[in-house]
PAFI-630296 format. One record per residue (C-alpha): residue in three letters; z, y, x. Coordinates in steps of 0.001 Angstrom, whole numbers, padded with zeros to 6 digits, always signed. Layout:
N
AlaZYX/...
This chain:
640
Met+018051-006628-012337/Lys+018911-006638-008701/Asn+017220-008872-006349/Ala+018234-012145-005386/Thr+017768-013545-001741/Thr+017264-016562-000184/Leu+017818-017456+003504/Arg+015875-020225+005434/Val+017912-021985+007649/Ser+017183-024038+010466/Pro+017880-028048+010075/Leu+021448-028933+008532/Pro+023584-031547+010229/Met+024729-034581+008547/Ala+027572-034532+005994/Ser+029701-036170+008322/Ser+029810-033367+010584/Leu+030788-030529+008347/Pro+034762-030611+009174/Ser+034378-030932+012920/Ser+031889-027769+012823/Leu+034039-025662+010826/Ser+036441-025328+014188/Pro+034112-023290+016459/Ile+033285-021079+013424/Leu+036783-020242+012259/Ser+037755-019593+015944/Gln+035356-016625+016574/Pro+036019-013650+014749/His+032868-012252+014733/Arg+031760-015034+012548/Ser+034058-014823+009715/Leu+033194-016205+006762/Lys+033649-013437+004662/Ile+030792-011666+002573/Gln+030557-008514+004261/Gly+029449-006315+001481/Arg+027171-009173+000146/Cys+026297-009793-003553/Phe+024168-012783-005195/Phe+022291-012317-008095/Phe+020584-014493-010612/Gly+016708-014300-009646/Phe+013788-014061-011874/Arg+010066-013463-011133/Phe+007926-011261-013120/Leu+003920-011244-012451/Ser+002025-007942-012648/Ser-001734-007196-011712/Lys-004276-005147-010067/Ala-005181-004908-006152/Pro-004962-002108-004291/His-008487-000739-003907/Val-008879-000010-000582/Tyr-011995-002599+000813/Asn-014345-001833+003460/Leu-018001-003091+004109/His-017474-005307+006766/Cys-018381-009183+006453/His-015640-011953+006364/Gly-015436-013188+010319/Asn-013879-016837+011125/Phe-010906-016485+013297/Ala-009277-019637+014112/His-005380-019032+014702/Arg-002890-021496+016398/Thr-002237-024683+015073/Leu+001082-024542+012832/Lys+003954-026901+013364/Thr+005973-028464+010552/Glu+009809-028609+010459/Ser+011370-031684+010504/Ser+012427-033374+007152/Phe+015963-032134+007692/Leu+014333-028471+007190/His+013669-029652+003341/Leu+016997-030496+003231/Ser+018261-027128+004468/Arg+015846-025178+001959/Ser+017344-027418-001090/Leu+020850-026210+000034/Ala+019915-022722+000432/His+017868-022722-002976/Ser+021222-024116-004572/His+023039-020918-003100/His+020423-018572-004376/Ser+021633-018352-008129/Val+025198-018347-007771/Ser+027657-015023-009497/Asn+027343-011692-008265/Lys+031110-011606-007567/Thr+032255-012950-004491/Asp+035453-014385-006347/Gly+032719-016680-007872/Leu+031807-018730-004979/Gly+033248-021976-004521/Leu+034625-023872-001294/His+031640-025451-000937/His+029380-022335-000630/Phe+031630-021189+002402/Val+032042-024689+004014/Ala+027894-025183+003880/Arg+027428-021497+005593/Ala+029887-022246+008493/Ser+028530-025852+009033/Leu+025243-023811+009616/Ser+026147-021070+011498/Ala+028106-023502+014047/Ala+025221-026644+013974/Gln+022122-024665+013564/Thr+019931-024004+017044/Gln+020165-020084+017991/Pro+016679-019293+019473/Asn+017049-015463+019525/Leu+020236-015464+020516/Val+019903-014152+024331/Pro+023102-014983+026839/Ala+024913-011815+027999/Ser+023469-012313+031412/Glu+020370-012335+030347/Val+020214-009283+028378/Ser+018992-006078+030003/Pro+021611-003246+030632/Asp+018996-001139+028758/Ser+020586-002587+025508/Gln+023623-000049+025381/Ile+021063+002867+025523/His+019329+000852+022270/Pro+022242-000679+020394/Arg+020798-001483+017329/Gly+016951-001990+018611/Arg+013420-000100+019112/Ile+011166-000447+015711/Tyr+007504-000928+016511/His+005168-000977+013093/Glu+001756-001956+011838/Thr+000395-001818+008631/Tyr-002542-003627+007161/Gly-004207-002214+003488/Cys-003883-000001+001013/Gln-002449+003519+001187/Met+000635+002095-001007/Asn+001444-000180+002495/Ile+001477+003048+004106/Asn+003837+004350+002085/Asp+006173+001363+001709/Met+006363+001661+005673/Glu+007859+005272+005726/Ile+010011+003703+002917/Val+011018+001050+004876/Leu+011565+003335+007946/Ser+013858+005210+005870/Ile+015587+002304+004847/Met+015851+001203+008760/Lys+016997+004874+009976/Asp+019888+004961+007518/Ala+021238+001455+008822/Gly+021051+002819+012537/Tyr+017537+001959+013856/Ser+016453+005308+014571/Glu+014068+004924+017264/Val+010584+003713+016849/Val+008622+003115+019481/Gly+004360+003045+019789/Val+004002-000322+021620/Pro+005108-003731+020370/Glu+005979-004767+024393/Ser+008609-002049+023736/Ala+010333-003247+020784/Glu+013452-005509+019704/Ile+012346-005383+015931/Ile+008653-005926+014903/Phe+007504-004961+011573/Ile+003812-005921+010399/Asn+003214-005001+006710/Thr+000454-007233+005645/Cys-002366-007204+002610/Ala-003374-010268+000275/Ile-006156-008822-001073/Arg-008924-010356+001172/Asp-009253-013779+003329/Asn-010160-011727+006475/Ala-006780-009163+006035/Glu-004743-012674+006444/Gln-006740-013558+009163/Lys-006152-010429+011316/Val-002494-010323+010133/Trp-002359-014062+011766/Gln-003893-012980+015173/Arg-001300-010574+015525/Leu+001341-012863+014714/Asn+000408-014855+017404/Tyr+000372-012198+019762/Phe+004014-011297+018764/Trp+004826-015039+019149/Phe+003664-014721+022685/Leu+005942-011795+023161/Lys+008906-013568+021800/Arg+008290-016796+023203/His+007464-015572+027046/Trp+009965-012707+027096/Lys+011515-013494+030148/Ser+008414-013780+032069/Asn+006986-010981+030232/Val+009613-008955+031819/Ala+009428-010171+034901/Ile+005629-009300+035328/Gly+006432-005835+033539/Arg+004388-006532+030559/Ser+007044-006042+028453/Gln+009832-003477+028150/Ser+012444-004782+025405/Val+015956-005746+026356/Cys+015411-008671+024442/Pro+013243-011051+022278/Pro+011928-008968+019479/Lys+012573-010097+016133/Val+009402-010216+013784/Val+009167-009320+010168/Val+006574-009594+007810/Leu+006557-007499+005035/Gly+004436-006639+001995/Cys+001731-008805-000455/Met+000911-011764+002223/Ala+004636-012123+002774/Glu+005319-013161-000608/Arg+001989-015067-001305/Leu+002447-017357+002192/Lys+006397-016781+002534/Asp+006532-021019+003042/Lys+003876-021054+005455/Ile+004874-018336+007500/Leu+008250-019134+007966/Asp+007076-022910+008757/Thr+005830-022099+012066/Asp+007190-022182+015068/Lys+009713-019426+015742/Met+006823-016955+015155/Val+008726-014939+012308/Asp+012087-014352+011893/Val+012239-012431+008339/Val+010133-012345+005370/Cys+010511-009174+003021/Gly+008639-008947-000234/Pro+007338-005017-001241/Asp+010518-005170-003797/Ala+013362-006113-001292/Tyr+013215-003545+001186/Arg+016666-002440+001329/Asp+017541-005916+001974/Leu+015971-005877+005342/Pro+019004-004627+007780/Arg+021211-007764+006510/Leu+018010-010080+006692/Leu+018061-009136+010346/Glu+021692-009246+011248/Glu+020893-012916+009526/Val+018851-013615+012541/Asp+021733-013079+014887/Tyr+023126-016377+013675/Gly+020006-018283+013932/Gln+018884-018420+010540/Lys+015546-017022+009223/Gly+015794-014380+006234/Ile+013647-014282+003139/Asn+013769-012135-000299/Thr+010581-011835-001816/Leu+011581-011708-005474/Leu+010019-009075-007517/Ser+011986-006782-009491/Leu+011356-004883-013193/Glu+013079-001918-011969/Glu+012663-001193-008215/Thr+010860+002026-007718/Tyr+012579+003532-004286/Ala+013186+006401-006125/Asp+016368+007849-004519/Ile+014682+007148-000863/Ser+013210+009829+001428/Pro+010869+008400+003080/Val+010190+008863+007039/Arg+006691+010339+007576/Ile+004371+008221+009923/Ser+002762+011079+010702/Lys+004242+013807+012078/Asn+003399+017523+011120/Ser+000796+016431+009049/Ile-000670+018496+006316/Ser-001032+015800+003859/Ala+001097+012785+002210/Phe+001133+009811-000034/Val+003796+009920-002727/Ser+004403+006365-004592/Val+004627+007593-008082/Met+004784+004230-009889/Arg+004821+000142-008724/Gly+002990-002940-010032/Cys+000002-003079-012674/Asn-000159-004928-015979/Asn-003876-005733-016357/Met-003912-009583-015084/Cys-007607-009465-013849/Ser-008773-012966-013081/Phe-009920-012153-009424/Cys-006302-010050-008191/Ile-003413-011339-006125/Val-001489-008621-006676/Pro+000312-009515-010051/Phe+002079-012369-008059/Thr+002916-009853-004943/Arg+003570-006412-006604/Gly+005497-007128-009911/Arg+005030-005596-013294/Glu+004317-001680-013415/Arg+007535+000554-013689/Ser+007382+004441-013032/Arg+009422+006595-011148/Pro+011349+009523-013264/Val+009222+012689-013099/Asp+012323+014582-011220/Ser+012127+012497-008690/Ile+008623+012486-007845/Val+008817+016617-008126/Lys+011696+016454-005759/Glu+009925+014826-003199/Val+006751+017141-003670/Ala+008992+020002-003211/Gln+010224+018590-000189/Leu+006893+018168+001123/Trp+005731+021849+000564/Lys+009132+022890+002421/Glu+007751+020976+005558/Gly+004197+022499+005014/Val+002311+019770+003408/Lys-000797+021515+001578/Glu-002457+017898+000005/Val-000383+015318-001941/Thr-002088+011835-003236/Leu-000348+010121-005502/Leu-000206+006453-005494/Gly+000200+003428-007762/Gln-001510-000076-007913/Asn-002510+001691-011314/Val-001391+004888-011090/Asn-002827+006591-014072/Ser-001054+004263-016428/Tyr+002138+006037-015173/Asn+004803+005610-017814/Asp+008238+007389-017362/Ala+010287+006124-019969/Ser+013488+006535-018028/Gly+014782+008292-021006/Ile+013577+006398-023778/Glu+016238+003926-025193/Lys+014144+002432-028545/Glu+011444+000313-028118/Ala+007961+001766-028836/Glu+007016+001659-032502/Pro+003491+000284-034092/Gly+000939+002461-033635/Ser+002412+004445-031115/Asn+000328+007099-029273/Trp-000755+005552-026292/Lys-004662+006107-025657/Tyr-007155+004376-023590/Ser-010406+005599-022767/Glu-012857+004789-025383/Gly-014232+001628-025741/Phe-011456+000078-023197/Ser-008724-002614-024008/Ser-005892-003828-022422/Met-003815-007314-022370/Cys-000757-006013-022101/Lys+001169-004003-024804/Val+003165-000890-023532/Lys+006777-001399-025079/Lys+008235+002521-024199/Val+006295+005471-024813/Gly+007269+008125-022241/Leu+005817+010687-020075/Arg+002184+009731-018915/Phe+000134+010536-015624/Ser-001253+013613-017372/Asp+002400+015564-018227/Leu+002783+014064-014233/Leu-000260+016216-012743/Asp+000245+019100-015429/Arg+003732+019576-014476/Leu+003292+019043-010108/Ser-000364+021690-010497/Thr+001918+024090-012278/Glu+004993+023928-010137/Phe+003204+023661-006943/Pro+000072+026217-007119/Glu-000888+025989-003729/Met-000437+022457-003107/Arg-003797+020407-003981/Phe-003262+016780-005516/Arg-004962+013762-005622/Tyr-004461+010242-006638/Thr-005274+006855-006371/Ser-006253+003795-007704/Pro-006675+004073-011188/His-007962+002071-013743/Pro-010853+003245-016160/Lys-009143+002419-019306/Asp-006289+004838-018711/Phe-008597+008279-018678/Pro-007756+009592-022391/Asp-008834+013384-023038/Asp-005470+014759-022170/Leu-005926+013587-018690/Leu-009572+014487-018198/Asn-008807+018001-019817/Val-005738+018989-017480/Met-008174+017853-014440/Gln-010604+020206-015888/His-008344+023347-016117/Arg-006111+022768-012889/Tyr-007532+024208-010230/Asn-005238+022505-007550/Val-005863+018820-009166/Cys-009083+017656-007237/Lys-012340+017162-009051/Tyr-012573+013333-007800/Ile-012316+010248-009057/His-011853+006910-008332/Leu-013342+004890-011051/Pro-013494+001243-009952/Ala-016475-000814-011531/Gln-016145-004440-009910/Thr-019446-005683-011126/Gly-022102-003963-012938/Ser-022480-007244-015459/Ser-020589-007424-019241/Thr-020602-011293-018799/Val-018854-010854-015145/Leu-016790-008187-016545/Glu-015591-010651-019290/Arg-014730-013263-016655/Met-013049-011059-014661/Arg-010762-009861-017448/Arg-011406-006326-016926/Gly-011301-004997-020708/Tyr-014385-003094-020803/Thr-018371-003465-020604/Arg-021272-002104-018566/Glu-021939+000115-021114/Ala-018593+001412-021906/Tyr-018320+002292-018365/Leu-021196+004297-018405/Asp-020071+006184-021475/Leu-017045+007136-019326/Val-018813+008331-016194/Gln-021034+010409-018929/Lys-017905+011745-020219/Ile-016368+012384-017336/Arg-019461+014385-015875/Lys-020020+016405-019241/Ile-015969+017564-019064/Met-016266+017677-015027/Pro-019898+018573-013890/Asp-019510+018706-010213/Val-016882+015786-009900/Gly-017319+013323-007089/Ile-017013+009704-008055/Ser-016113+006517-006338/Ser-015861+003033-007071/Asp-014899-000586-005972/Phe-017409-003649-006012/Ile-017100-007505-005811/Cys-020341-009906-004931/Gly-020370-012948-005743/Phe-017307-013394-008239/Cys-017406-016814-009569/Gly-020374-018081-011262/Glu-022223-014980-010564/Thr-026193-014903-010810/Glu-029016-013466-009484/Glu-029583-011508-012569/Glu-025800-010597-012553/His-025909-009180-009290/Lys-028890-007319-010034/Asp-027126-005306-013125/Thr-024495-004480-010020/Leu-027453-003079-008021/Ser-028561-000903-011063/Leu-025193+000347-011906/Ile-024757+001376-008539/Arg-028322+003650-008655/Ala-027461+004914-012159/Val-024202+005964-011258/Gly-024681+007679-007900/Tyr-021480+007012-006312/Asp-020065+009536-003185/Met-018045+006498-001897/Ala-017573+003042-002600/Tyr-015734+000195-001528/Met-017659-003163-001270/Phe-016939-006871-000015/Ala-017681-010186-001191/Tyr-015243-012189-003496/Ser-012615-014835-001645/Met-010475-016659-003947/Arg-006713-016050-004050/Glu-004371-019035-004779/Lys-002166-018241-008197/Thr-005100-016272-009696/His-006435-016753-012843/Ala-009540-017132-011476/His-008233-019876-009090/Arg-006564-021635-012167/Asn-009744-021783-014179/Tyr-013112-021093-012416/Val-014755-022470-009146/Asp-015609-020368-006257/Asp-019227-021507-006598/Val-021226-018858-005170/Ala-022320-019909-001272/Asp-020797-018122+001386/Glu-024511-016828+002953/Val-025660-015756-000728/Lys-022400-013395-000826/Gln-023243-011349+002225/Arg-026994-011149+001379/Arg-025533-009960-001804/Leu-023103-007741-000125/Thr-025744-006309+001965/Glu-027976-005408-000880/Leu-024938-003472-002373/Ile-024319-001637+000531/Glu-028349-000851+000880/Ala-028147+000171-002692/Phe-025109+002540-002152/Arg-026793+004447+000499/Glu-030369+004808-001522/Ser-027821+006913-003904/Thr-025187+008582-001870/Gly-027534+011146-000354/Gln-028192+012638-003064/Cys-024772+013287-003575/Tyr-024222+014992-000563/Asp-027764+016623-000546/Ser-026790+018185-003869/Gln-023777+020326-001967/Ile-025744+022461+000131/Gly-026115+025971-000361/Thr-022931+025869-001864/Ile-019091+027175-000541/Gln-016487+025020-000676/Leu-012738+025548-000173/Val-012028+023037+003225/Leu-008484+021781+004178/Val-008710+021910+007733/Glu-007318+018787+009280/Gly-008216+018943+013087/Pro-010888+019255+015512/Asn-014015+017457+015032/Lys-013961+014318+017249/Arg-017234+014599+018257/Ala-017294+018590+019382/Pro-013522+018811+019366/Asp-013902+022022+021714/Thr-015929+023877+019273/Glu-015677+022405+015702/Leu-013316+021841+013051/Ile-013038+019029+009929/Gly-011350+018969+007068/Lys-012274+017896+003214/Ser-013645+019552+000470/Asp-011993+019255-003043/Arg-014656+016381-003913/Gly-013564+014900-000718/His-016458+014985+001084/Arg-015352+015245+004956/Val-016959+018692+006398/Ser-017116+020165+009523/Phe-017765+023715+010766/Thr-017885+025778+014234/Asn-014667+027307+015265/Leu-014684+030823+014981/Pro-012500+033919+014069/Val-013289+034698+010050/Pro-011457+037221+007952/Asn-008177+036571+005953/Arg-008656+036813+002319/Glu-005046+038138+002236/Asp-005804+040477+005412/Ser-009090+041174+005402/Asn-008895+043751+008484/Asn-007916+040940+010914/Lys-010048+038136+011607/Gln-008698+035039+013357/Asn-009600+031305+014345/Pro-008696+028821+011293/Val-005736+026341+012140/Ile-004903+022803+010586/Gly-003817+023655+007089/Asp-005669+026352+006447/Tyr-007945+026269+003463/Val-011336+027797+004432/Glu-014565+028876+002671/Val-017173+027043+004098/Arg-020922+027546+003114/Ile-022586+024214+003104/Leu-026012+024490+005358/Lys-026886+020545+006139/Ser-025324+016871+005116/Thr-025705+013455+006194/Arg-024778+010593+003916/Ala-021233+010725+005104/Ser-020483+014036+005747/Leu-021212+017594+005525/Phe-021980+020717+007803/Gly-021311+024246+007494/Glu-020025+028027+008418/Ala-017231+029358+007533/His-016661+032427+005633/Ala-012966+033141+005173/Ile-009484+031848+005106/Ser-008247+031866+001624/Lys-005663+030039-000500/Leu-006192+027782-003624/Ser-005436+030622-006323/Leu-007491+033255-004558/Phe-010716+031147-004587/Tyr-010544+029361-007643/Asn-009122+032671-009526/Asn-012259+034460-008160/Val-014754+036077-010698/Glu-017714+034448-008947/Arg-016195+031026-008804/Asp-018951+030432-011012/Ala-021613+031174-008761/Val-019834+029057-005944/Ala-019218+026175-008037/Cys-021530+022870-006911/Ala-024318+021585-008950/Ser-023642+018018-010215/Cys-025208+015412-008056/
């Protein structure tokens, strides 16, 4: 099913003005009433779950953004008319006369704040006919990948130039995250500045602050776009377009609507959209690592999570399309790919499956885990995808995020164990260490089941690195339940953890059924205690690496010593720095050379901190050479 589109317009004229408002429109060819390749479809909203697990340790800050002005009562009338045309037939010959009359009257009578007279537009506009793009991204890796998809769509539409500062752009994209209130406040702060660039464009140009050739169009993308679309569009000409995660193909058309004084909105979710046919425009040029989205949405319906209402239900890209994208990345010199999804290890390529799954079909979860959602069609699973990628690209390293603990059946763990180019690193979001809180969160497991899974993973892969997500101060959390989380952190010993204080999100199960009754000062105190407990245990994980030899993918100079040191990541995801000196190459031991970005380097670990490792380089190598060495057992890392 394709996405439907809703248009936000300025206040409607009275009905009596409709006939007279037609004449100026019909006399101007460039405002033809013809629907130029534009179709409208019936729209349905589908819900999914699970937030992307990219949280940080910062406390929430307060930010008072500019008071928002509401539109006049005419705006409500215009919205009603826009909504009435939201679900018309997908064939243009099914549109009635009232549709064309309404759109014509709107185009003629509404104000057009973003249209600039020709005399006021810079001559440089001929150099940038489609407008230059500036973009900012907040939130998870999925948002970064989404921004690359947006740039690809815009490039195909003729918007090929990207600038590094908003003052030089005619189009400003801000890709948003709705997982926490703090993230939303940062977005509002940036929107206020972009509003300033729009409203004071002429004076900004006159004083040299702005180099754009016309007032910029501001476009809000991502999760916050769907969640707060009404509030965003009701601000005083602050935002021109609001576009949700499943509607990015519609961006060129929505931007064209702005030229006619309208505000564009398309935030409908899809059961099908995966952008599998779009080749992303990589934001980081000449990078040796890249993100590849393999699935979108989530079906878990955790009670704290807003993502069910911003990202939609689970749908997976076909395996072949993923292999094709990774093959292109390999040709471009990429050495490490991170596979992305809101619930990446629930990947299910059922594109070639026609009939529904039979009762009792083989869809195994981790032992002791359950799910509220039943799989309708059983196709290729995440273990199948990892197996094919690791086999076809033996010199490329693979990671993935963000998984759910329920989706670690034995076959996935076995693939990770036997494929040397699948990193021995697992993100295992716990959220809390209390079984009673886990039940309120609707996570589908207990504390005991989680600990059993950790033990099983480490039995299969002794040197595996484990990270996690934690929420403190969830609805009704007691001191005893909080202590359960502290003890879980100490018991597991995580390499890394993302922790934050709970903030209630509208539309979630928790918002409808629970009370956010833990005081902010209590949340912040508990967050501090979580961080301290994590720091106590993480040092042991890093210390266990001393004396071992790690294969490090070089990412660039160490910022602390850019002239003498290089830095990269080990298989386990640890940051490793080492002195930049000539070393032998395993493929040509007669010559020594300095490692460069993209090289795999064997590094003996000499010392550690709680956040990084330091060592000395021994040789430049390859994945296959290093892991096929007969001494691999001797240099394997000890389990922390």
